[in-house]
Structures are given as structure tokens and as C-alpha cells.
N, C-alpha and C positions, 0 to 999 in steps of 0.2 A: 594631399595629405596620405601617408600611409595609413593602413587600418591599424597597426599596433599600435603606432602614436596617437591616432583618434580616440582608441580605448583607453590609453592613460590619461588624456585630457579628461575624458568624460568621468573615469574614475575620481580624478582630482576634484572635478566640480561636485560630484555627489559626496564626496568626504566633506566638502564645504558646507552642502545642504543638508547634512544629516542633522545639525543642532535645530533645524528647522520643522523636524518631523516629530509627531508626537504618537504616543502608543495607542493604539486601538485594539479593543480586545477581540479576539478571533472567535466566532462563533461558529457552531457546526451547522446553522441554519442562517448563515448570511446569505440574503436573497440576490443582492447584486452590489457591487462596490465600483466605485469610479477608479479610473486608471490613474495611479498617483505618478508624481513627476519622478520619483526615484527609478521605479521599473521602468517607466517610459524612456527616461534618459539613458539607463542601462542598456536596455535593447537597442535603442538607436544608435549607442556607440559602436556597436559591432554590425559590419556589413551583412552578415548572414543573419544574426537575430533581427535586425533592422527589416530585412526582406520578410522575414516570418511575422514579425509585427505589423507590417502593413497589410498582411493578409490575414490578420487575427481572427476574424469572422468566418472566412472561408476555410481556414485550418483549424478553427475549433480551439483557439490557443486560450488557455487559462493558466495564470501563474500566481502562486501565493508564496512570498518571501517573508520569513521572520528574523529580524536582526535581534541578537540575544546580548544583552549587556548585563552584568554582574554587580550587584550592589556589594556593599563592604561585608555584610554577613553571608555572601556566596549565593543568595537568591537570584534567580534570574528574572529579567525584566525583558518583556518582549514588546516588539513594534512590528506591526504586521503591514505588508504592503501587498497590493493586489494589482493585477493586470487583467482587463477582460474577464473578471469573474462575475458569474451569475448562476445561481443554482437552478434558475430556469432553463438553462440551455443543456440539454441532456448529452451526455456521453456514456458509452457502454464502458463500465467500470473494470470489466474483465476480470483479472485474478487480484486487484486490490481488495475484493470482498473477502478475500481468505484471511486478511490481517484482523477485521474486527471478530471474525469466527474464531480463529486461534486464540484470541484474547477471552472470548466469551467462554471457550472450552475449559480454560483454566478457571475462570469465575464460577462456572457451573459446578466444578469440582469442589471448590470451596463452600459453595452454599449446601452441597448434599450433605457434607459433614459425616461422612460414612466412615468409620474406623478402618484403617487398611487400605482406603481407596485414594489413589494419587494418580498422577500424570504418567507415573512409570508402571501401573497395573495392565495387566493384559487385558485387552479390549477385543472381543469376539463380536463381529457384525453378522447378524443371522439375516434372514428373509423373511418376508410376510406376504410376498406378491410377486406375481411372473416377472416385473420388469426389476426387482431389486437383486442385488448380488450380494453375496458373503463374503467374509474376509476370517479365516482362520489362522493365518500365519502371514508374515511379511519378511521375505527373503532378503529385503534391503536392510534390515536391522541385524545387528551382530548374533543376537540369541534367536533370531526369527520370530520374535513377539511383537504383535501390533500394539501400540500404546498411543496414549494421546501426545505423550512427549515426543515420539518418533514422528507422528503425523505433523505437528507443529515444525519440527527440524526440517522435514521434507517441503513443507509449505515455504518456510524463510529462506531455505537455501537454494532451491531451484524451482520453487512454485509448482510443486506437484499437484495435479487436478485431483487425483483418486484420494490424496491424503484431505484435501478441503472436502469432498464429498462425504467422507466417513465422519469428519467433525459435524457437517451439515446434519447427518442423519443423528449423531448423538444428541445434539442440541434440539433439533427440530425447529421448524418454521417459526413457530409460534415464540418460541424462546428467543430467538436470535433478534427478531424483530422488535418485539414488546420490550425487550431488555435495552436495545439501542435507543428506542422512542423514550423510556423512562429517564435515560441519561441525557436526552435532550437532542438527539441526533434525528429529527423528526422527518428528514427527507429522504431517509436510507430505505430502500427495499432490498432485501436479501431474500429471494423466493425461489430460487432453482439451483440444481446441481449443476456442474461445469463439464464439459467435454462429452456430454450424452443428452441426447434430444429426448426429452419426455415432456407428457402434456402436463398442465397446472395440476391436475388431480393426483398425478403421480409424484409430483415434486412437494405436495403436501402431505404425502404418505412416506415415512420414513422407517427405517428397518429397526428391529428389535437389537438391544446391545447387552452383552454380558460381560461384566468385569470380573477377573480372577487373580488371585495371588501366583506367586511363582510355582506354589506346590499345586495348582489347579483347583483350589477352594474358591468357590463362587462368593465375591464379595457383595455385588450388587447386580441385579437385573432390570433392566428397562424395556418395557413392552414397545411394540411398535406404536407410532403416534400419529394421528391424523389432524391436521391443522384446520381450525376453522377461523384462521386470521382473515381480516377484512382489510384489505389496503386500498389505499386510493388508486383509483382508475386512471390510466393514462392513455392518450392517443399520441404515441411517439412513432412516427415515421421519418425515415432518413432515406437519402441516396435516390437513385433514378432506377435501379434495378439489383436482382440478385441471382446468385445461381441456385438451382434446385435440381437434384437428380441428374445433373449433368447439362442441364438446359437452362437458358437465361429467362428470368421471369421480369418483363419491362414494367415494374411499377415499385414504388418505394418499399424498402424493408420495414418490418414491424417489429419495433423494440418496446411495445407497450406491456408485455408480459417478461421483460428482461430485467435483470438486476439493475438497482440504481444506488449509486453512492457519490454524493457531491464532492467537488474538490476541498471546499472548506471542511465539511465533515471528516474526510479522510485525513486531512492536516492536522484537525484538532484530535483526532484518535490517536494519530502517532504521537502528537505532543504530550498526550496524557499518559502516555507509556514512558517516555522520554523524561517527563517533568510531571508526575503525578501531583506534586504539592501545587502547580500552577492552576489545578482544577478545583472548584468547589468540592468539598467532601461527598455530597450527596450526588455529584455527577462523575465520581470516579469509579472505575471498575473494581469489584470486589477481589483484588489480589493481594498476595504476601510479597515481601521483598524478594523472596526466592523466585517467586512467579516474574516480576519484573526483570531480574537480572536473567532469567533464563531466556526472556522474550528478546531483549536486547542483545545477549549473546550471539543469537542465532539470526538476528536481523543484521548483524554486522559481520558475520562469519563468512568465509570464502569456501565454495565448495571443496577446494583442495585441502582445507584446514580441516575438514570433517572426516572422522574415522568410523562413524557409523550414524548415516549412511556413508558410504565410499562412492565417489563420483570420477568418472574418467575425465581428465583434464580436456580431451578432445571434444566431448560434449558439453561439458561445463567447466570453462574456464574460469580463473578467478575473478574477472569482472561480470561474471553472468550475472543478471539480473540487478545490475549496478548502473542503470543508465545516467543517472545523474552523475555528472563529472567524467564518466567513462563513454558513454554511448554504447557501440558495440564493440569497443576497442578490445583487443585480445591480448594486448601487451601486458607485462608485470605491472601490477597495481603499485602506488606510492604506498610504500610501508609505513609511513607517519600519519596516513589518512584512513579514517574509517567511515564507511556509509551507513547508517542504520536505516533501512528501508523496505518498501513493499512496492512492487511495480505490477503493471498489467499491460498485456498485449492480446488484442483481439479484434476482429472487424475492423481494423484500420486505425484503431485508437490506441496510444501509447500514453500510459499515466506512470508516474512515480511520486512518491511522497517519502522525503528522507531528512534525516538529522544528519549533518556532516560534521565531523570533528578531524582537527589536524592535531595531534597531541605534541608535536614538536614546536608548532608555532602558536599553539594556544588560541586556535581558531574554531569557532562552531558557528553553525546557522543552522536554518531550517528551509526547505524549499519543496513545494508541490507544485506538480505542472500536468497538463495534459495537452495533447496535440492529436488531430485528426489526419491520417496520412491516407486519404482514399480519394485521389484527384478525379479518377474515372466515374466515381459514385456507384460502383457495383460491389455488393457484398459476397462473401463466399468466392470470390475468384482468385484468390491468393495473391492477386495484382495490388498490392499496397505499397507506399511510398516510404516504408520503414527507413530502408537504407539511405535514400536520398534526402528525406526531409527530417524524419522523426528521430532518430539516433544521432545524427549531427545536432540536432536543436538541443536535446537533452546534456549531451556532452559541453557543448559550448556554453549553454546556461549555467552548468554547474562550474565551468573554468571561470567565466566572468564574475560570478557571485565570489569565488574563492579570491579571485584577485583583488576584488574590492575589500573582501575582508582581511586580506594580508595587509593592506596599507591603512586599514581603519585604526585609527587611535582609541584604546579603551582606556577608562578610568580605573577599572579594576580588572587585572587578569583573571580569567575563569580557572577553578580548579577542576580539571577533566579527569580527574584519576577515577571517579565513580563509573566512568564509561570506557575504562580501561579493562579489557577482559583477557584472560589466556585462552588461547584456541586450541592448544595442543597439549 
């Protein structure tokens, strides 16, 4: 039987089974979930995904898929499906930690309640130690001013590391982690900057920050902060070796003091931004409607649609950081589909958490997944299986879920107009 016919048969059988499923609330602290028949059947119906699924533990594969059904009043009803999900199984979250930090930066501005201070205020990052670096201007901004808004744009458009570090320094380690804990994300630890190797003491020590208006008047000054955060200790070691100083060290790589963000927590945070009404009031981020629209717009914008910053299509093609549905594909994107997401890529791990909308066919769904692409077990050797295993997995996973949603009958058609943004 040809694989395309097999896929169609599996989709038809899953459509028949959907009435047997029941809604299960997604929690950011899901410990482990049994593989359900829907996702197992979906993956087994595709030869490549079946190959991946049969190696789910070796490849560290986890998938959360959320089917969205609209009620008569337009409210969304969620049914969550899990494949190999276990928050006790560590994966390095890479750039996905940038998403909650971007959200928290907007929240902190709202909590400060300082007249004239907003995400467009000039943000000058100072130094209070030898290993800290300052920022007085941002050449990628049209007017050269570094701002929280511009940093968030760079995070969501191309996953800029320096932009994350500046927001990490504005928030401070304690604010980030205590805020997420209070919202119920109890298994999250965001405890270091990215793309720079600093000891724990330096990551606890964050820069002084000054905000000014466009005339240069100081609106708010925040002194350097020293975190006294006490977080759960871990003993997380992976692989068989790693490269250090050009030499191979034959012992497992230590992730015990690396960032941690489970897949259910990431999925829940993305859902809370796309559907804040689905989250209890005491677990929502403190954001305005403008904040939600700002985040969603840049989660879904393509690099070529941005006028500030401006990105070269050679380095940042339109499907850049859109692994769900596109993988590493550089062809023209489907103009009717928007992917609202945040990806992560590092140490052989690929992660994506996305809300996918097709405005022509009234399709919407959420999917988050992680896969480990390090078959030789050596870290920092740049020999990862992204092209062979990781990117094809995300592309095919998105495509087969989309094919299922395209055929699925809905009692109520969704109104997706609130997610339809102007990008130019």
C-alpha cells in the first residue's frame, strides 16, 4: 500500500474515532501522560513519523496536540492529546525560554505603573561588573533606540540571543522564576543568559537599566540586581561526551545548571497568550489587549515582512523559525496559513510550540513537540541530525495534523478574524 493512501486511511479512521475522545485540561505541571490512540495512530500512519515514533525514547520525542472546537458563543473548547510526554524527561529548552521572558517583560512594565514608561521607551543597559556588557544604541532599530518592544520583535522574528539577554537583565532571575511559579509553572527554571558562558554567580547578577523618553528625560532607573533565588537542584547528565577547548571529554555533559522548561508548560504558556480567556484569572499574565496583539503579531510575522528590524532574505527566509509545517524549507510560504510560535535549537534539541491558523479553510490547532537529534551522543561538536531527522519530523508532523484538520467536520466554524493581523 502506498504511503499516501495509508495516510488517508489513517486520517479517516481518526476522524471516526474523534467522537470517542474527551477533553483533558492541559496543565503546565503535567508529570506524565499516557500515549493516546489518536496521536499513536496519526504517527503510525506515516512511514517517516512511524520510524520516529518507534524510537521515541532514543530520540526523546514528545508531542502535545490540541484540537480546538468552537462553541455557539465562539469560545474555544480544547481537547489535548499526548505522545510520550513526561516532564521528568529533561531536554534543553534552548530559545523557547525567550518566549515567557518576552511576555514577562511586558507584564513587569504594567506592574511598575510609571507614567510615560512603556515598551517603546528607550532602554539603556549599563554595567556593574567586569563580565557585564552595556547597550546604549541598537543599530537594527530604525531610530537606533534600544527598547523592550524592539527586543521582543527580534526574539519572535529571528530568535535573537542578545535581545533575550537584555530582557533577562531587566527582569532579573528572581522576578522571572517567581512569577512563573506563582502562575503555576512549577517545573520551570530560567537561570542563565544565552550564547555566553557565565558561572551561576554571574547569571544571578544582572545589569542596571535606565529608561528614558525620546527627549532623553529619565523615566525610571533600576539598579543592578543580585538574585537570592533558591531553585531545586538537579543531577542531569546526558550523552557520552562533549567538546571543550577543541578537545573531546569522554564523560556525560552536565545540564544540571541549565535552563529547564517542560513541553506542557511551554504549550500552556503559548495557549495563554493565544487564548487568555481559557486560563483562570489568577493564572493569567498581567497584560493588556495591546500587549496580546503585539505578541501575536510578531509571533506570526515573517522576517521579510518586518521593516524594523530589516532582515536579509538570504539569512532569514520567510519560513525561518517556523519548523512546524515548514521544517527547514526555504520555499515561499502558504499565504493563507499563519504559524504563531516559538522555536528552540541547541545541543541537538529541536523544540517548537505553535498555534496554526488557516484563514481560508477556517482551520486552527495547537501543537508542541521536541526531538533529540544527537545520534553520536557528543555535545558541542556541531554534528547534530537536524537536517536528516529533526526538521523533517517537524515539517511532516505539521503537515499530517493539517491534513487531519482539513478533513475534520466541525459543528461550529471558528471566527479567526481576531488573529488576522496587518504586517506591512
